[in-house]
DRENDO-1510 file (C-alpha; in Angstrom, 1 decimal, always signed):
<recs>
REC; n; res; u; v; w
REC; 1; UNK; -55.8; +126.7; -108.3 .
REC; 2; UNK; -55.4; +124.4; -111.3 .
REC; 3; UNK; -58.7; +123.6; -112.9 .
REC; 4; UNK; -60.3; +120.2; -113.6 .
REC; 5; UNK; -61.9; +119.9; -117.1 .
REC; 6; UNK; -64.7; +117.6; -117.8 .
REC; 7; UNK; -65.6; +117.0; -121.4 .
REC; 8; UNK; -69.1; +115.6; -120.9 .
REC; 9; UNK; -72.0; +117.3; -122.8 .
REC; 10; UNK; -74.4; +119.5; -120.8 .
REC; 11; UNK; -72.5; +119.5; -117.6 .
REC; 12; UNK; -69.5; +121.7; -116.8 .
REC; 13; UNK; -67.9; +124.3; -119.0 .
REC; 14; UNK; -64.8; +124.7; -116.8 .
REC; 15; UNK; -61.7; +124.7; -118.9 .
REC; 16; UNK; -58.3; +123.4; -117.8 .
REC; 17; UNK; -55.7; +126.1; -117.6 .
REC; 18; UNK; -52.6; +123.9; -116.9 .
REC; 19; UNK; -51.5; +120.5; -118.2 .
REC; 20; UNK; -53.2; +117.6; -116.4 .
REC; 21; UNK; -51.3; +115.1; -114.4 .
REC; 22; UNK; -53.7; +112.4; -115.4 .
REC; 23; UNK; -56.3; +112.4; -118.2 .
REC; 24; UNK; -59.1; +110.0; -119.1 .
REC; 25; UNK; -60.6; +110.1; -122.5 .
REC; 26; UNK; -64.0; +108.6; -123.4 .
REC; 27; UNK; -63.5; +105.7; -120.9 .
REC; 28; UNK; -66.1; +103.0; -121.0 .
REC; 29; UNK; -66.2; +99.7; -119.0 .
REC; 30; UNK; -68.8; +97.0; -119.4 .
REC; 31; UNK; -69.6; +93.9; -117.3 .
REC; 32; UNK; -71.3; +91.9; -120.0 .
REC; 33; UNK; -74.3; +94.0; -120.9 .
REC; 34; UNK; -74.0; +96.3; -117.9 .
REC; 35; UNK; -72.3; +99.6; -118.6 .
REC; 36; UNK; -70.4; +100.4; -115.4 .
REC; 37; UNK; -68.6; +103.4; -116.9 .
REC; 38; UNK; -70.1; +105.4; -119.8 .
REC; 39; UNK; -67.8; +107.6; -122.0 .
REC; 40; UNK; -66.2; +109.3; -119.0 .
REC; 41; UNK; -63.6; +112.0; -119.6 .
REC; 42; UNK; -61.7; +114.1; -117.1 .
REC; 43; UNK; -58.4; +115.9; -116.5 .
REC; 44; UNK; -56.9; +115.7; -113.0 .
REC; 45; UNK; -54.6; +118.7; -112.1 .
REC; 46; UNK; -51.1; +118.1; -110.7 .
REC; 47; UNK; -50.4; +118.2; -107.0 .
REC; 48; UNK; -54.1; +118.6; -106.1 .
REC; 49; UNK; -56.7; +116.4; -104.4 .
REC; 50; UNK; -59.6; +115.3; -106.6 .
REC; 51; UNK; -62.6; +113.6; -105.1 .
REC; 52; UNK; -64.9; +111.2; -107.0 .
REC; 53; UNK; -68.2; +111.2; -105.1 .
REC; 54; UNK; -71.5; +109.5; -105.7 .
REC; 55; UNK; -73.9; +106.8; -104.4 .
REC; 56; UNK; -72.9; +103.2; -104.2 .
REC; 57; UNK; -72.7; +101.5; -107.6 .
REC; 58; UNK; -72.2; +104.7; -109.6 .
REC; 59; UNK; -68.7; +103.6; -110.8 .
REC; 60; UNK; -66.3; +105.4; -108.5 .
REC; 61; UNK; -64.2; +102.4; -107.5 .
REC; 62; UNK; -64.3; +101.1; -111.1 .
REC; 63; UNK; -62.8; +104.4; -112.2 .
REC; 64; UNK; -59.9; +103.9; -109.7 .
REC; 65; UNK; -59.4; +100.3; -111.0 .
REC; 66; UNK; -59.2; +101.6; -114.6 .
REC; 67; UNK; -56.7; +104.3; -113.6 .
REC; 68; UNK; -54.5; +101.9; -111.6 .
REC; 69; UNK; -54.6; +99.2; -114.3 .
REC; 70; UNK; -56.3; +96.5; -112.3 .
REC; 71; UNK; -59.1; +96.5; -114.9 .
REC; 72; UNK; -58.7; +97.3; -118.7 .
REC; 73; UNK; -61.3; +99.7; -120.3 .
REC; 74; UNK; -63.8; +98.4; -122.9 .
REC; 75; UNK; -62.8; +101.6; -124.8 .
REC; 76; UNK; -61.1; +104.9; -124.2 .
REC; 77; UNK; -57.6; +106.0; -123.1 .
REC; 78; UNK; -55.7; +106.9; -119.9 .
REC; 79; UNK; -52.7; +109.3; -119.9 .
REC; 80; UNK; -50.3; +110.1; -117.1 .
REC; 81; UNK; -47.9; +113.0; -117.8 .
REC; 82; UNK; -49.1; +112.8; -121.4 .
REC; 83; UNK; -48.0; +109.2; -121.8 .
REC; 84; UNK; -50.7; +106.7; -122.9 .
REC; 85; UNK; -50.8; +104.0; -120.1 .
REC; 86; UNK; -54.1; +102.4; -121.1 .
REC; 87; UNK; -52.7; +99.0; -121.6 .
REC; 88; UNK; -49.8; +99.2; -119.2 .
REC; 89; UNK; -49.9; +96.8; -116.2 .
REC; 90; UNK; -50.2; +98.4; -112.8 .
REC; 91; UNK; -46.4; +98.3; -112.0 .
REC; 92; UNK; -45.6; +100.4; -115.1 .
REC; 93; UNK; -48.0; +103.2; -114.3 .
REC; 94; UNK; -46.2; +104.9; -111.4 .
REC; 95; UNK; -49.5; +104.8; -109.5 .
REC; 96; UNK; -50.2; +103.5; -106.0 .
REC; 97; UNK; -53.5; +102.7; -104.3 .
REC; 98; UNK; -54.6; +102.8; -100.7 .
REC; 99; UNK; -57.4; +100.2; -100.2 .
REC; 100; UNK; -60.4; +100.5; -97.9 .
REC; 101; UNK; -59.1; +97.5; -96.0 .
REC; 102; UNK; -55.5; +98.8; -95.8 .
REC; 103; UNK; -54.2; +95.4; -97.1 .
REC; 104; UNK; -51.2; +95.4; -94.7 .
REC; 105; UNK; -49.1; +92.2; -94.3 .
REC; 106; UNK; -50.1; +90.9; -90.9 .
REC; 107; UNK; -46.8; +88.9; -90.4 .
REC; 108; UNK; -44.6; +91.9; -91.0 .
REC; 109; UNK; -43.7; +94.7; -88.7 .
REC; 110; UNK; -44.8; +98.3; -89.5 .
REC; 111; UNK; -41.2; +99.1; -90.7 .
REC; 112; UNK; -41.2; +96.0; -92.9 .
REC; 113; UNK; -44.6; +96.8; -94.3 .
REC; 114; UNK; -43.5; +100.3; -95.3 .
REC; 115; UNK; -40.2; +99.1; -96.8 .
REC; 116; UNK; -41.8; +96.2; -98.8 .
REC; 117; UNK; -42.3; +98.1; -102.0 .
REC; 118; UNK; -38.7; +99.4; -102.1 .
REC; 119; UNK; -37.4; +95.9; -101.5 .
REC; 120; UNK; -39.4; +94.6; -104.4 .
REC; 121; UNK; -37.8; +97.3; -106.6 .
REC; 122; UNK; -34.4; +96.2; -105.3 .
REC; 123; UNK; -33.5; +99.6; -103.9 .
REC; 124; UNK; -30.2; +99.5; -101.9 .
REC; 125; UNK; -30.5; +99.0; -98.1 .
REC; 126; UNK; -29.1; +102.4; -97.1 .
REC; 127; UNK; -31.5; +104.1; -99.5 .
REC; 128; UNK; -34.4; +102.0; -98.1 .
REC; 129; UNK; -33.5; +103.0; -94.5 .
REC; 130; UNK; -33.2; +106.7; -95.5 .
REC; 131; UNK; -36.6; +106.8; -97.2 .
REC; 132; UNK; -38.4; +104.7; -94.6 .
REC; 133; UNK; -37.2; +106.8; -91.8 .
REC; 134; UNK; -38.3; +110.0; -93.6 .
REC; 135; UNK; -41.8; +108.6; -94.4 .
REC; 136; UNK; -42.2; +107.3; -90.8 .
REC; 137; UNK; -41.4; +110.7; -89.4 .
REC; 138; UNK; -43.7; +112.3; -91.9 .
REC; 139; UNK; -46.6; +110.1; -90.8 .
REC; 140; UNK; -45.8; +110.2; -87.1 .
REC; 141; UNK; -45.2; +106.4; -86.8 .
REC; 142; UNK; -41.9; +106.5; -85.0 .
REC; 143; UNK; -43.3; +104.8; -81.9 .
REC; 144; UNK; -44.8; +101.9; -83.8 .
REC; 145; UNK; -42.1; +100.6; -86.2 .
REC; 146; UNK; -41.6; +97.2; -84.4 .
REC; 147; UNK; -45.3; +96.5; -84.0 .
REC; 148; UNK; -47.5; +94.2; -86.2 .
REC; 149; UNK; -50.7; +95.7; -87.8 .
REC; 150; UNK; -52.9; +93.8; -85.3 .
REC; 151; UNK; -51.4; +95.7; -82.5 .
REC; 152; UNK; -52.4; +99.1; -83.9 .
REC; 153; UNK; -55.6; +101.1; -84.0 .
REC; 154; UNK; -57.6; +101.8; -87.2 .
REC; 155; UNK; -56.1; +105.3; -87.5 .
REC; 156; UNK; -52.6; +104.1; -87.0 .
REC; 157; UNK; -53.1; +101.3; -89.6 .
REC; 158; UNK; -54.4; +104.0; -92.0 .
REC; 159; UNK; -51.2; +106.0; -91.6 .
REC; 160; UNK; -49.1; +102.8; -92.3 .
REC; 161; UNK; -51.1; +102.1; -95.5 .
REC; 162; UNK; -50.4; +105.7; -96.6 .
REC; 163; UNK; -46.7; +105.5; -95.7 .
REC; 164; UNK; -46.4; +102.3; -97.7 .
REC; 165; UNK; -48.1; +103.9; -100.7 .
REC; 166; UNK; -46.2; +107.1; -100.8 .
REC; 167; UNK; -42.7; +105.7; -100.1 .
REC; 168; UNK; -42.2; +104.7; -103.7 .
REC; 169; UNK; -43.1; +108.4; -104.6 .
REC; 170; UNK; -45.9; +107.6; -107.1 .
REC; 171; UNK; -47.0; +110.3; -109.6 .
REC; 172; UNK; -50.6; +109.6; -108.6 .
REC; 173; UNK; -52.0; +108.2; -105.3 .
REC; 174; UNK; -55.4; +106.6; -105.4 .
REC; 175; UNK; -57.5; +106.2; -102.2 .
REC; 176; UNK; -60.6; +104.1; -102.1 .
REC; 177; UNK; -62.9; +105.2; -99.2 .
REC; 178; UNK; -59.7; +105.5; -97.1 .
REC; 179; UNK; -61.5; +106.6; -93.9 .
REC; 180; UNK; -64.7; +104.5; -94.0 .
REC; 181; UNK; -63.5; +102.0; -91.3 .
REC; 182; UNK; -62.8; +104.8; -88.8 .
REC; 183; UNK; -65.2; +106.2; -86.2 .
REC; 184; UNK; -66.6; +109.7; -86.7 .
REC; 185; UNK; -64.1; +111.6; -84.5 .
REC; 186; UNK; -61.1; +109.8; -86.0 .
REC; 187; UNK; -62.4; +110.4; -89.5 .
REC; 188; UNK; -62.5; +114.1; -88.9 .
REC; 189; UNK; -58.9; +114.1; -87.5 .
REC; 190; UNK; -57.6; +112.0; -90.4 .
REC; 191; UNK; -59.2; +114.3; -93.0 .
REC; 192; UNK; -57.0; +117.1; -91.7 .
REC; 193; UNK; -53.9; +114.8; -91.5 .
REC; 194; UNK; -54.4; +113.5; -95.1 .
REC; 195; UNK; -54.8; +117.0; -96.5 .
REC; 196; UNK; -51.6; +118.3; -94.7 .
REC; 197; UNK; -49.7; +115.2; -95.8 .
REC; 198; UNK; -50.7; +115.7; -99.4 .
REC; 199; UNK; -49.6; +119.3; -99.4 .
REC; 200; UNK; -46.2; +118.3; -97.8 .
REC; 201; UNK; -45.7; +115.5; -100.4 .
REC; 202; UNK; -46.9; +117.4; -103.5 .
REC; 203; UNK; -48.4; +114.2; -104.9 .
REC; 204; UNK; -51.6; +114.1; -107.0 .
REC; 205; UNK; -54.4; +112.5; -104.9 .
REC; 206; UNK; -57.6; +111.0; -106.4 .
REC; 207; UNK; -59.9; +109.6; -103.7 .
REC; 208; UNK; -63.3; +107.9; -103.8 .
REC; 209; UNK; -65.9; +108.6; -101.2 .
REC; 210; UNK; -69.7; +108.6; -100.8 .
REC; 211; UNK; -69.3; +111.0; -97.8 .
REC; 212; UNK; -70.1; +114.6; -99.0 .
REC; 213; UNK; -68.4; +116.2; -96.0 .
REC; 214; UNK; -65.2; +114.3; -96.8 .
REC; 215; UNK; -65.3; +115.4; -100.4 .
REC; 216; UNK; -66.0; +119.1; -99.5 .
REC; 217; UNK; -63.4; +119.4; -96.8 .
REC; 218; UNK; -60.5; +117.4; -98.3 .
REC; 219; UNK; -60.5; +118.1; -102.0 .
REC; 220; UNK; -59.5; +120.9; -104.4 .
REC; 221; UNK; -61.9; +119.5; -107.0 .
REC; 222; UNK; -65.0; +117.4; -106.8 .
REC; 223; UNK; -66.5; +115.2; -109.5 .
REC; 224; UNK; -70.1; +114.1; -108.8 .
REC; 225; UNK; -70.9; +110.7; -110.4 .
REC; 226; UNK; -74.1; +108.8; -111.2 .
REC; 227; UNK; -74.7; +105.7; -113.2 .
REC; 228; UNK; -71.2; +105.6; -114.7 .
REC; 229; UNK; -71.1; +109.2; -115.7 .
REC; 230; UNK; -69.8; +112.5; -114.2 .
REC; 231; UNK; -72.6; +115.0; -113.8 .
REC; 232; UNK; -70.7; +118.0; -112.6 .
REC; 233; UNK; -67.1; +118.9; -111.7 .
REC; 234; UNK; -65.7; +122.0; -110.0 .
REC; 235; UNK; -64.2; +123.3; -106.8 .
REC; 236; UNK; -66.2; +122.4; -103.6 .
REC; 237; UNK; -67.8; +125.8; -103.3 .
REC; 238; UNK; -69.1; +125.8; -106.8 .
REC; 239; UNK; -70.5; +122.3; -106.5 .
REC; 240; UNK; -72.3; +123.2; -103.3 .
REC; 241; UNK; -73.6; +126.7; -104.2 .
REC; 242; UNK; -74.3; +126.1; -108.0 .
REC; 243; UNK; -75.4; +122.5; -108.5 .
REC; 244; UNK; -76.3; +121.8; -112.2 .
REC; 245; UNK; -79.3; +119.6; -111.4 .
REC; 246; UNK; -81.5; +118.2; -108.7 .
REC; 247; UNK; -79.5; +115.1; -108.1 .
REC; 248; UNK; -76.2; +117.1; -107.4 .
REC; 249; UNK; -78.1; +119.5; -105.2 .
REC; 250; UNK; -79.7; +116.7; -103.3 .
REC; 251; UNK; -76.6; +114.5; -103.0 .
REC; 252; UNK; -74.2; +117.3; -101.9 .
REC; 253; UNK; -75.5; +118.7; -98.6 .
REC; 254; UNK; -79.0; +119.1; -97.4 .
REC; 255; UNK; -81.4; +121.0; -99.8 .
REC; 256; UNK; -84.9; +122.2; -99.8 .
REC; 257; UNK; -86.8; +121.8; -103.1 .
REC; 258; UNK; -89.8; +123.9; -104.1 .
REC; 259; UNK; -91.9; +123.9; -107.3 .
REC; 260; UNK; -92.3; +127.2; -109.0 .
REC; 261; UNK; -93.0; +128.9; -112.4 .
REC; 262; UNK; -91.0; +131.6; -114.1 .
REC; 263; UNK; -92.8; +135.0; -113.6 .
REC; 264; UNK; -90.9; +137.8; -115.3 .
REC; 265; UNK; -87.5; +138.2; -113.6 .
REC; 266; UNK; -88.7; +136.2; -110.5 .
REC; 267; UNK; -90.3; +132.9; -109.8 .
REC; 268; UNK; -93.8; +132.3; -108.5 .
REC; 269; UNK; -94.3; +129.6; -105.8 .
REC; 270; UNK; -97.3; +127.4; -105.5 .
REC; 271; UNK; -98.4; +129.6; -102.6 .
REC; 272; UNK; -98.7; +132.5; -105.0 .
REC; 273; UNK; -95.8; +134.4; -103.6 .
REC; 274; UNK; -92.9; +135.6; -105.9 .
REC; 275; UNK; -89.2; +135.5; -104.9 .
REC; 276; UNK; -86.0; +136.4; -106.6 .
REC; 277; UNK; -83.9; +133.5; -107.9 .
REC; 278; UNK; -80.6; +132.9; -109.7 .
REC; 279; UNK; -80.9; +131.3; -113.2 .
REC; 280; UNK; -84.3; +132.7; -114.1 .
REC; 281; UNK; -82.9; +134.1; -117.4 .
REC; 282; UNK; -82.3; +130.6; -118.8 .
REC; 283; UNK; -86.0; +129.8; -118.8 .
REC; 284; UNK; -89.0; +131.0; -120.7 .
REC; 285; UNK; -92.0; +132.8; -119.2 .
REC; 286; UNK; -94.3; +130.4; -117.4 .
REC; 287; UNK; -91.9; +127.5; -117.5 .
REC; 288; UNK; -92.2; +125.0; -114.6 .
REC; 289; UNK; -88.9; +124.8; -112.6 .
REC; 290; UNK; -87.6; +123.4; -109.3 .
REC; 291; UNK; -86.0; +125.7; -106.8 .
REC; 292; UNK; -83.1; +124.6; -104.6 .
REC; 293; UNK; -82.5; +126.4; -101.3 .
REC; 294; UNK; -80.0; +125.3; -98.6 .
REC; 295; UNK; -81.4; +125.2; -95.1 .
REC; 296; UNK; -78.8; +127.6; -93.7 .
REC; 297; UNK; -80.0; +130.2; -96.2 .
REC; 298; UNK; -83.6; +130.2; -94.8 .
REC; 299; UNK; -84.4; +133.1; -92.5 .
REC; 300; UNK; -87.2; +132.9; -89.9 .
REC; 301; UNK; -88.8; +136.0; -88.4 .
REC; 302; UNK; -92.1; +137.3; -87.1 .
REC; 303; UNK; -93.2; +139.0; -90.3 .
REC; 304; UNK; -92.1; +140.3; -93.7 .
REC; 305; UNK; -91.9; +137.1; -95.7 .
REC; 306; UNK; -93.7; +133.9; -96.7 .
REC; 307; UNK; -96.3; +132.6; -94.1 .
REC; 308; UNK; -95.2; +129.3; -92.6 .
REC; 309; UNK; -96.1; +127.1; -89.7 .
REC; 310; UNK; -93.6; +125.3; -87.5 .
REC; 311; UNK; -94.1; +121.5; -87.8 .
REC; 312; UNK; -91.2; +120.3; -85.7 .
REC; 313; UNK; -87.9; +121.3; -84.2 .
REC; 314; UNK; -84.8; +119.0; -84.1 .
REC; 315; UNK; -81.9; +119.9; -81.9 .
REC; 316; UNK; -78.4; +119.1; -83.2 .
REC; 317; UNK; -76.3; +120.8; -80.6 .
REC; 318; UNK; -74.7; +123.7; -82.5 .
REC; 319; UNK; -77.7; +123.9; -84.9 .
REC; 320; UNK; -81.4; +123.5; -84.6 .
REC; 321; UNK; -83.4; +122.3; -87.6 .
REC; 322; UNK; -86.8; +124.0; -87.9 .
REC; 323; UNK; -89.2; +122.0; -90.1 .
REC; 324; UNK; -91.8; +124.3; -91.6 .
REC; 325; UNK; -94.9; +124.0; -93.7 .
REC; 326; UNK; -95.8; +126.7; -96.2 .
REC; 327; UNK; -99.4; +127.7; -97.1 .
REC; 328; UNK; -99.7; +125.2; -99.9 .
REC; 329; UNK; -98.4; +122.3; -97.8 .
REC; 330; UNK; -94.8; +122.5; -99.2 .
REC; 331; UNK; -92.2; +121.5; -96.6 .
REC; 332; UNK; -89.1; +123.6; -95.8 .
REC; 333; UNK; -86.2; +123.1; -93.4 .
REC; 334; UNK; -84.4; +126.1; -91.8 .
REC; 335; UNK; -81.1; +125.5; -90.1 .
REC; 336; UNK; -80.7; +128.0; -87.2 .
REC; 337; UNK; -77.7; +128.4; -84.9 .
REC; 338; UNK; -78.7; +127.2; -81.5 .
REC; 339; UNK; -78.7; +129.9; -78.7 .
REC; 340; UNK; -76.7; +129.3; -75.5 .
REC; 341; UNK; -79.9; +128.0; -73.8 .
REC; 342; UNK; -80.4; +125.5; -76.6 .
REC; 343; UNK; -84.1; +126.7; -76.9 .
REC; 344; UNK; -85.1; +128.7; -80.0 .
REC; 345; UNK; -88.5; +129.5; -78.5 .
REC; 346; UNK; -90.7; +128.1; -81.3 .
REC; 347; UNK; -93.0; +125.2; -80.7 .
REC; 348; UNK; -95.0; +123.1; -83.3 .
REC; 349; UNK; -97.9; +125.1; -84.5 .
REC; 350; UNK; -96.2; +128.5; -84.2 .
REC; 351; UNK; -96.8; +130.9; -87.1 .
REC; 352; UNK; -93.6; +132.4; -88.6 .
REC; 353; UNK; -92.4; +134.4; -91.6 .
REC; 354; UNK; -89.8; +132.9; -93.9 .
REC; 355; UNK; -87.3; +134.7; -96.3 .
REC; 356; UNK; -84.1; +133.7; -98.1 .
REC; 357; UNK; -80.7; +135.3; -98.1 .
REC; 358; UNK; -79.7; +137.1; -101.4 .
REC; 359; UNK; -78.7; +134.7; -104.1 .
REC; 360; UNK; -79.7; +131.6; -102.1 .
REC; 361; UNK; -82.6; +130.5; -104.4 .
REC; 362; UNK; -81.3; +128.5; -107.4 .
REC; 363; UNK; -83.4; +127.6; -110.4 .
REC; 364; UNK; -83.1; +124.0; -111.6 .
REC; 365; UNK; -84.9; +122.1; -114.3 .
REC; 366; UNK; -88.3; +120.9; -113.2 .
</recs>
């Protein structure tokens, strides 16, 4: 897998092994005195899916607008295939964008919507038909070509927007929260369809989302943003299992946080218990740190670990979340697979013993 390199101090040390399809160098964008993007740099690998994820207002959509050419940076450069496109208008960048609202022409049929870009480029009629037919087949829209957008469901309109964007064969396809208007079941289905379509097309995708599940399941690389900066970049597994700080750990997935101090090669909890943890060697003896533990890595038994009391159980169908309280009052959530009966046999007030799977406890800065 090609790597995504982020040249931001004190974040990722992942190095790019292959030439990037798109590169941003020291991008900044200001709205008056407000710094929406702050010296952001990244390399996007070719023919892969890169997700920009972060809370609302962190600069995700602004990044797409800078890449597409709808906004010009205050400073910095953008390269596509090594060519500086920083000041090129959108139509000279070979980049297409799928908007959150789909932005389809309501008065045109689906066939006409998809063909529109090629007609604007004055492509010959036989070539237009050939390419439209191919893209319609690829996106499974054969039954809808004579309909208007208002006659289609949200998922179908999403496929039309994608077909219209890819028919001109852009070097980079930008997607701004492309699935946000769909219901939960259709979103899950479209994630798979989008991923399969990207592999079939071999086009570089960059998509913006605030949905962590979307980012983890659809992308080859994830860049976590906050306040106009990228905090961490890597493949989904690295982002989830080795977050660089508390914000990333908290934003990507559910996480337990416990306060501790470094005690030799282990960490000492506020309860007085010591546990093994990854990252201890980077901190001095007695240093105050925060521990991150994913709920699915918490094990519950009758004895042999940390003493805890069940505060509440929450049933989620396949999983049951067990809310626990440690001896010092710290709270901890364990995610357990629900048994066939749905009952895990633990009621509020029950005394249990807690342990963690090997390598599950990560040391973060306090």
